DSSP file (Angstrom, degrees, kcal/mol; ACC not computed):
  #  RESIDUE AA STRUCTURE BP1 BP2  ACC     N-H-->O    O-->H-N    N-H-->O    O-->H-N    TCO  KAPPA ALPHA  PHI   PSI    X-CA   Y-CA   Z-CA
    1    1 A X     >        0   0    0      0, 0.0     4,-2.4     0, 0.0     5,-0.2   0.000 360.0 360.0 360.0 -38.3  101.0   36.6  166.3
    2    2 A X  H  >  +     0   0    0      2,-0.2     4,-1.7     1,-0.2     5,-0.2   0.923 360.0  49.4 -64.8 -42.5  103.7   38.1  164.1
    3    3 A X  H  > S+     0   0    0      1,-0.2     4,-3.3     2,-0.2     5,-0.2   0.913 111.8  48.4 -63.1 -41.9  101.4   37.8  161.1
    4    4 A X  H  > S+     0   0    0      1,-0.2     4,-2.2     2,-0.2     5,-0.3   0.890 108.0  54.9 -65.7 -38.8   98.5   39.4  162.9
    5    5 A X  H  < S+     0   0    0     -4,-2.4     4,-0.4     1,-0.2    -1,-0.2   0.854 118.5  34.9 -62.8 -34.2  100.7   42.2  164.1
    6    6 A X  H  X S+     0   0    0     -4,-1.7     4,-0.9    -5,-0.2    -2,-0.2   0.883 120.6  46.0 -84.8 -41.9  101.7   43.0  160.6
    7    7 A X  H  X S+     0   0    0     -4,-3.3     4,-2.9    -5,-0.2     5,-0.2   0.808  98.2  67.7 -78.2 -31.1   98.4   42.2  158.8
    8    8 A X  H  X S+     0   0    0     -4,-2.2     4,-1.9    -5,-0.2     5,-0.2   0.947 106.6  37.6 -59.8 -53.1   95.9   43.9  161.0
    9    9 A X  H  > S+     0   0    0     -4,-0.4     4,-2.3    -5,-0.3    -1,-0.2   0.849 116.6  54.2 -68.2 -29.7   96.9   47.6  160.2
   10   10 A X  H  X S+     0   0    0     -4,-0.9     4,-2.7     2,-0.2    -2,-0.2   0.909 107.9  49.6 -68.2 -40.8   97.6   46.7  156.6
   11   11 A X  H  X S+     0   0    0     -4,-2.9     4,-2.2     2,-0.2    -2,-0.2   0.917 112.6  46.8 -64.0 -43.6   94.1   45.2  156.2
   12   12 A X  H  X S+     0   0    0     -4,-1.9     4,-2.5    -5,-0.2    -2,-0.2   0.926 113.8  48.2 -64.4 -44.1   92.4   48.3  157.7
   13   13 A X  H  X S+     0   0    0     -4,-2.3     4,-2.4     1,-0.2    -2,-0.2   0.917 111.7  49.4 -63.1 -43.7   94.6   50.7  155.6
   14   14 A X  H  X S+     0   0    0     -4,-2.7     4,-2.0     1,-0.2    -1,-0.2   0.900 112.4  47.9 -63.5 -40.4   93.8   48.7  152.4
   15   15 A X  H  X S+     0   0    0     -4,-2.2     4,-2.1     2,-0.2    22,-0.2   0.897 111.1  50.7 -68.0 -39.9   90.1   48.8  153.1
   16   16 A X  H  X S+     0   0    0     -4,-2.5     4,-2.0     1,-0.2    -2,-0.2   0.912 111.6  48.1 -63.1 -41.4   90.1   52.5  153.9
   17   17 A X  H  X S+     0   0    0     -4,-2.4     4,-2.5     1,-0.2    -1,-0.2   0.869 108.7  54.4 -66.7 -36.0   91.9   53.2  150.6
   18   18 A X  H  X S+     0   0    0     -4,-2.0     4,-2.1     2,-0.2    -1,-0.2   0.897 107.3  50.2 -64.5 -39.9   89.5   51.0  148.7
   19   19 A X  H  X S+     0   0    0     -4,-2.1     4,-0.8     2,-0.2     7,-0.4   0.922 112.4  47.3 -63.4 -43.0   86.5   53.0  150.1
   20   20 A X  H >< S+     0   0    0     -4,-2.0     3,-0.5     1,-0.2    -2,-0.2   0.895 110.4  53.1 -64.2 -39.6   88.3   56.3  149.1
   21   21 A X  H 3< S+     0   0    0     -4,-2.5    -1,-0.2     1,-0.2    -2,-0.2   0.884 111.6  44.5 -63.0 -39.6   89.0   54.8  145.7
   22   22 A X  H >< S-     0   0    0     -4,-2.1     3,-1.0     1,-0.2    -1,-0.2   0.562  96.2-160.8 -84.2  -7.8   85.4   53.9  145.1
   23   23 A X  G X<  -     0   0    0     -4,-0.8     3,-1.3    -3,-0.5     4,-0.4  -0.336  61.8 -10.2  66.4-143.2   84.1   57.3  146.4
   24   24 A X  G >  S+     0   0    0      1,-0.3     3,-1.2     2,-0.2    -1,-0.2   0.794 131.8  62.4 -62.5 -31.0   80.5   57.5  147.5
   25   25 A X  G X  S+     0   0    0     -3,-1.0     3,-1.4     1,-0.2     6,-0.4   0.750  90.0  70.7 -69.1 -20.9   79.6   54.1  146.1
   26   26 A X  G <  S+     0   0    0     -3,-1.3     8,-0.8    -7,-0.4    -1,-0.2   0.729 100.1  45.6 -67.9 -21.5   82.0   52.5  148.5
   27   27 A X  G <  S+     0   0    0     -3,-1.2    -1,-0.3    -4,-0.4     2,-0.2   0.077 102.2  81.8-109.1  23.0   79.8   53.3  151.5
   28   28 A X  S X  S-     0   0    0     -3,-1.4     3,-1.0     3,-0.2     6,-0.3  -0.702  90.6-106.9-117.4 173.9   76.5   52.1  149.9
   29   29 A X  T 3  S+     0   0    0      1,-0.2     3,-0.1    -2,-0.2    -4,-0.1   0.525 107.3  80.4 -77.0  -4.5   74.9   48.8  149.5
   30   30 A X  T 3  S+     0   0    0     -5,-0.2     2,-0.3     1,-0.2    -1,-0.2   0.701 101.5  30.5 -75.8 -18.2   75.7   48.9  145.8
   31   31 A X  S X  S-     0   0    0     -3,-1.0     3,-0.7    -6,-0.4     4,-0.2  -0.999  73.3-137.6-141.9 138.6   79.3   47.8  146.4
   32   32 A X  T >> S+     0   0    0     -2,-0.3     4,-1.2     1,-0.2     3,-0.8   0.325  75.4 104.6 -80.8  10.6   80.6   45.5  149.2
   33   33 A X  H 3> S+     0   0    0      1,-0.3     4,-1.7     2,-0.2     3,-0.4   0.879  75.0  58.2 -60.8 -37.0   83.8   47.6  149.9
   34   34 A X  H <> S+     0   0    0     -8,-0.8     4,-2.3    -3,-0.7    -1,-0.3   0.832 100.7  57.7 -62.9 -29.7   82.2   49.0  153.1
   35   35 A X  H <> S+     0   0    0     -3,-0.8     4,-2.5     1,-0.2    -1,-0.2   0.882 103.5  52.1 -67.1 -37.3   81.9   45.4  154.4
   36   36 A X  H  X S+     0   0    0     -4,-1.2     4,-2.4    -3,-0.4    -1,-0.2   0.891 110.1  48.9 -65.5 -39.0   85.6   44.8  154.0
   37   37 A X  H  X S+     0   0    0     -4,-1.7     4,-2.3   -22,-0.2     5,-0.2   0.937 112.9  46.6 -65.5 -46.3   86.3   48.0  156.1
   38   38 A X  H  X S+     0   0    0     -4,-2.3     4,-2.4     1,-0.2    -2,-0.2   0.910 114.2  48.3 -61.8 -42.0   83.9   47.0  158.8
   39   39 A X  H  X S+     0   0    0     -4,-2.5     4,-2.6     2,-0.2    -1,-0.2   0.899 110.6  50.6 -66.4 -41.0   85.3   43.4  158.9
   40   40 A X  H  X S+     0   0    0     -4,-2.4     4,-1.8     2,-0.2   -28,-0.2   0.912 113.8  44.5 -64.7 -42.2   88.9   44.6  159.0
   41   41 A X  H  X S+     0   0    0     -4,-2.3     4,-1.7     2,-0.2    -2,-0.2   0.899 114.0  49.6 -69.5 -39.7   88.3   47.0  161.9
   42   42 A X  H  X S+     0   0    0     -4,-2.4     4,-3.1    -5,-0.2     5,-0.2   0.907 110.9  49.8 -65.4 -41.3   86.2   44.4  163.8
   43   43 A X  H  X S+     0   0    0     -4,-2.6     4,-2.7     1,-0.2     5,-0.2   0.885 107.6  54.6 -64.1 -37.9   88.9   41.8  163.4
   44   44 A X  H  < S+     0   0    0     -4,-1.8     4,-0.5    -5,-0.2    -1,-0.2   0.882 114.8  40.2 -62.8 -37.6   91.5   44.2  164.6
   45   45 A X  H  < S+     0   0    0     -4,-1.7     3,-0.3     2,-0.2    -2,-0.2   0.918 118.2  46.3 -75.3 -45.1   89.5   44.7  167.8
   46   46 A X  H  < S+     0   0    0     -4,-3.1    -2,-0.2     1,-0.2    -3,-0.2   0.882 120.4  36.3 -68.3 -40.0   88.4   41.1  168.3
   47   47 A X  S  < S-     0   0    0     -4,-2.7    -1,-0.2     1,-0.2    -2,-0.2   0.471 122.2 -94.0 -95.1  -2.2   91.8   39.5  167.7
   48   48 A X        -     0   0    0     -4,-0.5    -1,-0.2    -3,-0.3    -2,-0.1  -0.005  41.6 -78.4 104.0 150.1   93.8   42.2  169.4
   49   49 A X     >  -     0   0    0     -4,-0.2     4,-2.0     1,-0.1     5,-0.2  -0.297  41.1-108.1 -78.1 165.8   95.6   45.3  168.1
   50   50 A X  H  > S+     0   0    0      1,-0.2     4,-2.5     2,-0.2     5,-0.2   0.892 120.2  54.6 -61.0 -40.0   99.0   45.3  166.4
   51   51 A X  H  > S+     0   0    0      1,-0.2     4,-2.2     2,-0.2    -1,-0.2   0.886 106.2  51.5 -61.7 -39.6  100.6   46.8  169.5
   52   52 A X  H  > S+     0   0    0      2,-0.2     4,-2.2     1,-0.2    -1,-0.2   0.919 111.3  47.1 -63.4 -43.6   99.2   44.0  171.7
   53   53 A X  H  X S+     0   0    0     -4,-2.0     4,-2.4     2,-0.2    -2,-0.2   0.885 110.7  51.9 -67.6 -37.8  100.6   41.3  169.4
   54   54 A X  H  X S+     0   0    0     -4,-2.5     4,-2.4     1,-0.2    -1,-0.2   0.906 110.0  49.5 -63.9 -40.2  104.0   43.0  169.3
   55   55 A X  H  X S+     0   0    0     -4,-2.2     4,-2.1     2,-0.2    -2,-0.2   0.907 110.7  50.4 -64.3 -41.5  104.1   43.1  173.1
   56   56 A X  H  X S+     0   0    0     -4,-2.2     4,-1.8     2,-0.2    -2,-0.2   0.909 111.8  46.7 -63.0 -43.0  103.2   39.5  173.3
   57   57 A X  H  X S+     0   0    0     -4,-2.4     4,-1.7     2,-0.2    -1,-0.2   0.895 110.3  53.6 -66.6 -39.7  105.9   38.5  170.8
   58   58 A X  H  <>S+     0   0    0     -4,-2.4     5,-3.0     1,-0.2     4,-0.3   0.889 108.8  49.7 -62.6 -39.0  108.5   40.6  172.6
   59   59 A X  H ><5S+     0   0    0     -4,-2.1     3,-0.8     3,-0.2    -1,-0.2   0.877 107.6  54.6 -66.3 -37.0  107.6   38.9  175.9
   60   60 A X  H 3<5S+     0   0    0     -4,-1.8    -1,-0.2     1,-0.2    -2,-0.2   0.850 115.8  37.2 -66.0 -34.2  108.0   35.5  174.2
   61   61 A X  T 3<5S-     0   0    0     -4,-1.7    -1,-0.2     2,-0.1    -2,-0.2   0.293 113.9-115.9-102.1   9.9  111.5   36.3  173.0
   62   62 A X  T < 5 +     0   0    0     -3,-0.8     2,-0.4    -4,-0.3    -3,-0.2   0.875  69.0 134.0  60.0  43.7  112.4   38.2  176.2
   63   63 A X      < -     0   0    0     -5,-3.0     2,-0.2    -6,-0.1    -1,-0.2  -0.920  62.4-106.0-116.9 147.4  112.9   41.6  174.5
   64   64 A X        -     0   0    0     -2,-0.4     2,-0.1     1,-0.1    -5,-0.0  -0.531  39.6-116.9 -69.7 137.5  111.5   44.9  175.7
   65   65 A X              0   0    0     -2,-0.2   -10,-0.1     1,-0.1    -1,-0.1  -0.458 360.0 360.0 -72.7 146.7  108.6   46.1  173.6
   66   66 A X              0   0    0     -2,-0.1    -1,-0.1   -12,-0.0    -2,-0.0   0.498 360.0 360.0 -70.8 360.0  109.0   49.3  171.7
């Protein structure tokens, strides 16, 4: 859970930056960067958001979530 709480927003941010770096070609079928962005966002939704994982970890260690 800790890894997912840290990695989910980082994966989405890295994929968004990659699309910006590649410009227009990043959102076409000529380059697979758009697939990484879609996959990162879908995984974040499917496996839970970072906030959800932080709350779960806080409950496990009996700390109030931020």
